[in-house]
Each structure stands twice: as structure tokens, then as C-alpha cells.
C-alpha positions in Angstrom: -64.2 -32.4 25.6 -65.2 -32.9 22.0 -62.9 -31.3 19.4 -64.4 -29.9 16.3 -63.0 -31.6 13.2 -63.2 -28.3 11.3 -60.8 -26.7 13.8 -58.2 -29.4 13.2 -58.8 -29.2 9.5 -58.3 -25.4 9.5 -55.1 -25.8 11.4 -53.7 -28.5 9.1 -54.8 -26.3 6.1 -52.8 -23.4 7.5 -49.8 -25.6 7.9 -50.0 -27.3 4.5 -51.2 -24.3 2.5 -48.0 -22.4 3.3 -45.7 -24.9 1.7 -42.2 -23.8 0.9 -40.8 -23.8 -2.6 -37.2 -24.8 -3.1 -36.2 -21.3 -4.2 -37.5 -19.4 -1.2 -37.3 -20.6 2.4 -40.6 -20.1 4.3 -39.8 -17.7 7.2 -39.4 -19.2 10.6 -41.7 -17.9 13.3 -40.4 -16.5 16.6 -40.3 -19.2 19.3 -42.9 -18.8 22.0 -46.7 -18.8 22.2 -48.7 -17.9 19.0 -52.4 -17.2 18.9 -54.0 -18.0 15.5 -57.5 -16.9 14.6 -58.8 -18.8 11.6 -62.0 -18.5 9.6 -63.5 -18.4 6.1 -63.1 -14.7 5.8 -66.6 -14.2 4.6 -67.8 -12.2 7.7 -71.5 -12.5 6.7 -74.5 -14.3 8.3 -73.6 -17.5 6.5 -69.9 -17.3 7.6 -68.6 -20.0 9.9 -67.4 -18.6 13.3 -63.7 -18.0 13.5 -61.6 -20.5 15.5 -58.8 -19.5 17.9 -55.9 -21.7 18.6 -52.8 -21.1 20.8 -49.6 -23.0 20.0 -46.3 -23.2 21.8 -43.4 -23.5 19.3 -39.6 -23.7 19.3 -37.4 -23.6 16.2 -37.5 -27.4 15.9 -41.3 -27.6 16.1 -41.7 -24.8 13.6 -39.4 -26.6 11.2 -41.3 -29.9 11.7 -44.6 -28.2 10.8 -43.0 -26.7 7.7 -41.6 -30.1 6.8 -45.0 -31.7 7.3 -46.6 -29.2 4.9 -43.9 -29.7 2.4 -44.3 -33.5 2.6 -48.0 -33.4 2.3 -47.7 -31.2 -0.8 -45.0 -33.2 -2.4 -47.3 -36.2 -3.1 -50.6 -34.3 -3.6 -49.6 -31.2 -5.5 -48.8 -30.8 -9.1 -47.9 -27.2 -8.6 -46.4 -25.4 -5.6 -44.9 -22.0 -6.1 -44.0 -19.4 -3.6 -42.5 -16.0 -4.5 -41.9 -12.7 -2.8 -43.7 -9.7 -4.1 -42.4 -6.7 -2.1 -43.2 -7.4 1.6 -45.6 -10.3 0.9 -45.3 -14.0 0.1 -47.5 -15.2 -2.7 -48.3 -19.0 -2.8 -50.0 -20.7 -5.7 -50.8 -24.4 -5.7 -52.8 -27.1 -7.5 -53.4 -30.1 -5.2 -55.5 -33.3 -5.3 -57.7 -33.9 -2.3 -59.3 -37.2 -2.9 -61.1 -36.9 -6.2 -61.1 -33.1 -6.1 -58.5 -30.8 -7.5 -58.0 -27.7 -5.4 -56.4 -24.6 -7.0 -55.3 -22.1 -4.4 -53.9 -18.7 -4.2 -52.6 -17.3 -0.9 -51.0 -14.0 0.2 -49.1 -13.8 3.4 -48.1 -10.5 5.0 -46.3 -9.8 8.3 -43.0 -10.3 9.9 -43.3 -13.8 11.5 -41.7 -12.3 14.6 -44.7 -10.5 16.0 -47.6 -11.1 13.6 -48.7 -12.3 10.2 -51.8 -12.7 8.1 -52.7 -15.2 5.4 -55.6 -14.8 3.0 -56.3 -17.8 0.7 -58.9 -18.5 -1.9 -59.5 -21.9 -3.6 -61.6 -23.4 -6.2 -62.6 -27.1 -6.2 -63.3 -29.3 -9.2 -65.4 -31.2 -8.8 -66.9 -29.4 -5.8 -65.7 -30.6 -2.4 -68.4 -31.2 0.3 -70.8 -29.2 -1.9 -68.6 -26.2 -2.4 -66.9 -25.2 -5.6 -64.9 -22.4 -4.0 -63.8 -21.2 -0.6 -61.7 -18.7 1.3 -59.6 -18.9 4.4 -58.1 -16.2 6.6 -55.6 -16.7 9.4 -54.3 -13.9 11.6 -51.5 -15.0 13.9 -49.8 -13.0 16.6 -47.0 -13.8 19.0 -48.3 -13.4 22.6 -45.1 -14.1 24.6 -43.2 -17.0 26.0 -44.9 -20.3 26.3 -46.9 -20.7 29.5 -45.5 -22.7 32.4 -46.0 -26.4 31.8 -46.3 -26.1 28.0 -43.9 -27.9 25.7 -43.2 -27.1 22.1 -46.0 -28.4 19.9 -48.7 -27.9 22.6 -51.9 -26.5 21.1 -54.9 -25.2 23.1 -58.0 -25.3 21.0 -60.8 -22.7 21.3 -62.8 -25.1 23.4 -59.9 -25.5 25.9 -58.8 -29.0 24.6 -55.1 -29.5 24.6 -53.0 -31.6 22.3 -49.5 -31.7 21.0 -49.1 -31.6 17.2 -45.5 -33.0 17.4 -46.9 -36.1 19.2 -49.8 -36.3 16.6 -47.3 -36.3 13.8 -45.4 -39.2 15.5 -48.7 -41.0 16.2 -48.2 -40.7 19.9 -50.8 -39.5 22.5 -49.9 -36.4 24.5 -48.3 -37.2 27.9 
């Protein structure tokens, strides 16, 4: 099966956009199977179709993904701020992506035990892939324990393809 690069890019964006700041620990997700629907949030005729990914996590996998996001941001971002405003997390960042500077603002709501939602908007200078701005919405919900035969880090893409993000981070193929 062929995997859409945009699906992986959306997932990695979701991981790296929610980078923890030193003053506030990014909330841990409840272990088990999470379903994440991601898209550009536009909802119009020109909107890209939303992608759905299921991911099995445990505490160690969730921490590894947060660490990966923090590591990516450490080198590429001149600004990474996360703060609590009432029941929401607000994340502001300025990051270099190749020759482009992306300035992003994200708002995350939810409890990380049953569901959460992230809305992010970014501007790109100079434009990236022909776009000077973009938006991203991810809705995640806990659907229960991981399925039989799944191990932490296993992801099932919308097209049915399976991969393990922990193995990908280590540079190893899924066994």
C-alpha cells in the first residue's frame, strides 16, 4: 500500500507542534488506542480531506513522542512558549523549516484522558510550497485498550497501512 506523505507530515506536525516548554509539562495521554482526525480545518471545497490515524501508546511511547517534538524544536525554533489559559494550553512558536520561517499559534483543549482538540494557524515567510499561511486541526479521542497484536507505537493509517513510530524514530523497520 502506498502511504500519503501528507498523512505522515500531518502526524509529525501534530507531534512537533505541541512542544513542551520548560515551565509547563505537556500533559500525558491516557495509555491505550487513540484515534486522531487531522485536517486543515478549512472545511470548504478547496479543503484537503481529513486524515484519520489510530495509534497505540503506553506512557513510555507518549513520552518518547513528546521528547521527539522537543528535540525537533530545540534546534529549529527561536521561540517556543506554552502557557495555560484557564482550561486550555496555548502554544506559540517561531521555527525555521528549510529557508522558511513558520510562526504558529495553537490552542489545545481537552483532558488527554478521553479527548482533546488542537487548532493551529501558521504563517510562512517566504511562502512554503506556495502557501503563505495555513491552519491545522486535530481531534483526538481515546477509543479503548490497544487491539490484540498491537504494541506501543503502532499506527494504523487511514489507508490501512501499519507502521510503528517508535521503530521509525530508531530507524528500524516494524517487525
